[in-house]
N, C-alpha and C positions, 0 to 999 in steps of 0.2 A: 504494500501499499504506500502511494507518495506520501510525502511529508504534507503537502497541501491538503489530502484529502484527513490525515490524521488531525490535524489542526481543525477542521471543519466539524470533524465528528466530533472531538472533545470539545468543541465551541459548543453544539446543538445540546450537550448532554450537559453543560455547566451552568444550572440554575440562579447560582448565585449572580454570573453574570448577565441573564436576561433580567433578572429582578431588577438590578442596580441600574441596568441600560434603559430599563422601562422608566425609572423614577428619573432619570437624567433627562430623559427626553420630555417627560412629564412636564418638569420645571423650565425645561427650554421652551416649550410650547404653551406653558402658561406666560411666560415673559413675551411671546411673539402674539399669542391672540389676546392676553389678558385685556390691553386696554380698547380690544372691540367687545369684550364682555360687560365691562363695567361703564356707567355714563359717568361715572366720577372722575376728578382729576386729582392728583396727588398734591398740589399746590393752590386748590381751591377748596374753602372749608363747604361742609354739607349743610346746605340751607333748605327748608321745608314748610312750607306755611307762613314765611315769613319769620322764622326763628331757626338757631341756629342748630344742630342737632350732637350732643356731648355723649362721650360713655356710652355707646349703643354696643351691647355682645352682638357676638356674630348670629347674623339671622337671614334668611332667604330674602325675607321681605324687603323692598326697596334695594333688593341686591347687595345687602351689606354683609358678603361673604364673611369677612374677616373682622367686621364690627366696626365701630367708629370711635376714633380716640379721644381721649380727655381735651385735646385742643379742637375737636370738629373735624377732623379729615378721615377719609375712609381709609380703613388699612388695606383692604384688598390694593386698591387703586395703587398706595404709596408701595405695596410689595412689587407688583406686575410693572410697575413704571422702574420701581428700583433694580429690579431684577436685571431689565435691559441695561442698566448701566454697568452693575457689576460683572456681567456676562460679556458684556462688550470688551471691557476692560481686562477682564482675565483672559478673553480669548486672544487679544491682541497680545497681550504681556506673553502668553505661552508660545504663540508661533512666532514671537520674536527670539525669546529665550532658547526655542528648540531650533531654529533656523541656524542662529549665531552659534548655539553649541554644536551643532552636528559640523556646521561649516568647520569650525576651529578645530575640531575633535577629528575631523578627516584628515586635516592638513598637519595637524601634529602628529597622528599616527602613522600617516603613509610618508610623509615627506620627512619628518625627523629632523635632525640637525637643529639648527639655530631656529628654525621656525617653532620646532617642540619646547626649547628652552623658553623662548618669550612668551607663547601660550602657556606654558606652566606655571611660569613665574607670576603672570595676571591671574592665573587661575587659583595659585596660592594665595594671593592677595585678598581675594574676595571672598575665600574660604577661611580665611582667620576673620574676617568680619562678622560679628555677632549679628543674628537676624534684626534685631534690636535699632541697631547703627546703622543697617540699610535701610530699614525703614525711616530712620532720622532722616538719612541722605534722601530718601525718595521726596519724603515732605518737603525738606529744603529747597531740593532742584525744583519742584514742582510748583511749588509758592512763587518761587523769585521767576521761572519760567514762561509760567501760563497760569493757569488755574482762577482765571477771571470769570464771575457771572455773564452769561449770555453768548459764552461760547462753548456750549455743550460737547458739540462734534470734537473740536479742536483739544478740550481738556480730555476728552476719553482715549483719544488719541496718543496724545502727550504722554498721559500718566501711564496707558497700557505699554509703550514703548521704553517708557522708563522704568518700571518693575522690570521688564523683558530683559534689558539691557544690564540690569543688577542681578540677575539670575541664571545666566547661562552657564556659570562655572562649574557646576558638578556636572551637567551635561556634556560639556566637553570634555573632562577628564573620564568619564564613562565611555564616551563614543572613541575617545583615544585608545582605552586599553581593548576595545574592541577590534578597531583596526588595527592594531599593531599586531595582535594576535593571528589576524586575516593576511597578514602581509608576507607572513613567511610561509604560508601554507603552498601545498604544490600548485593548486588551480591559478594562483597570483603569479608565482614563478613562471610556469608555462606562459602565461599571458603576458608577462614582462619578455620572455625571450622570443615572443612572436612579434615583437615590436611595436607592441600598442603603447599609444602614449598615456602616461600617467592619469589623466583626465579621462579617458575613456575606460581605462581600468578601474577607476573608482567608480564611475558612472555603471558600468556594466555590470561590473564582477563583485566591489564591493558593498555598495549600497543596498543591492537586492540582498545581501546576506545581513546584513542589518536592519532592514525595513521595521521587521517586528519590532527590535528594541525602539527603533525611533518611535513606532507608535506608543509604547509602555511610556517613555520620556516624554510624549506629549501630553498623555494624560495626567502624569504627575506634575508636568508643569502647570496643567491648567488647575489642579486642584490646591497647587501652592500659590497660583497666582488669585484665585478665589478668595482664600485663607488671607491674605496679604491685602487685598482690596477692602475687605471686610474689616480687618484691624484698621488700616488708614482712615475708612469710612466711620467707624467708630471715633476715631481721633481729630476728626473733623476735617481732613482731607479727603475732599470730595470731587468728583469729576463734573456734577451736575446739581443743583438745588434739591432734585427729590432722589439723591443716592439713597439707599435703603437703610443702610445703617448709620447715616449721619441723623436719619429721621428716628430711627429707634434709640440713639444716643439722645436725640431731642426730647423725646417720650419720658425716657429715665428721669432726664432732668427737672422735666414739669410735673414729675411726681405720679408716673402711671402706674406704679406700684402701690403706693401709698393710696389712691384713690381707688385702688382695687379693677384698674383695666389692665388686668393682667395679659390679655389677648393681643393687646397693640405690641407686645415685646415677645410674647411667646409664638405665636403663630408665625410671624418673618423669621424668627430665629429656626423654627422647625424645619421650614422651606428650604434655609441656605445649609443648614446643618445635615438635611436629609442629602442635598447636592454634593455638597463635599464629601461626605463619608462615602455615598455611593460611586465618586469618582477612583476613591482609595481602594475600594472594595473592588471594583472594576481591574484595577492594575494588580491586584491578587490573582483575580480570575485568570485574567489574561498570561499572567507568569506561570501560571500552573498549565496554561494550554502551551504556549512557546517555550518552554524550558524543557525539554526531555528527564531532567532529573526530577522534577516534580509532578509530572505527568500521573495521573490516575487512571491508568488503561483500564 
């Protein structure tokens, strides 16, 4: 049986993978079509019959699916619009970090020499930085560089790229070790002796053999980026006025727990925790499928 057929068979049998993938797709669809479901806006208080509606528990009536907070805003609207921002920043960060890490890892692992030394040095510098320090750097550069209200699309792209450019290091090191191991294999030696250009060897022989690993790396980067985005939003570094956890932090400061409006904090938290946890479980499930030593045949 071919390797591809084995992977597909194991993937079909992996219940954890399909459950978590369904949860991730549900959250993504919620972010995409949620604004079409709710008639409310995240930055407009709910007004009915000339009066503000506040502290309303979750109800199907009037489509307050996640309730109304103590400030008078619909929590479901805040969640779906905020998810759009968080997912956009996280996806951009994951793409940038994975692309930069894979390219530098390929260069370091295959070319070696001074290129390997320079990339390894840059990797060591970033690896030595504690995550909190990296978040402070992100916040400082973001506030100094852009982060202005009314420029949501630019802010999302800028913040995503910034997080990605500070997160590529472990990907580069992991890819470098994979490529260095492949470089000494027989089929690479044959390809080199055949006179193939190094770029052709990398594209045709190296990349296909680490494609599954790159997929794993991307999912990990996405989960890590979302965790970073949530933390930054909670600290007040946000790409848009309706960033989800910036709003959650506002609810917390305005006494949502004290006044008993638990749903304003709990329900958005459940959604984001479910999303990030599902991504990490997908990584474990894929690793069981792709790694022959972990397979449960």
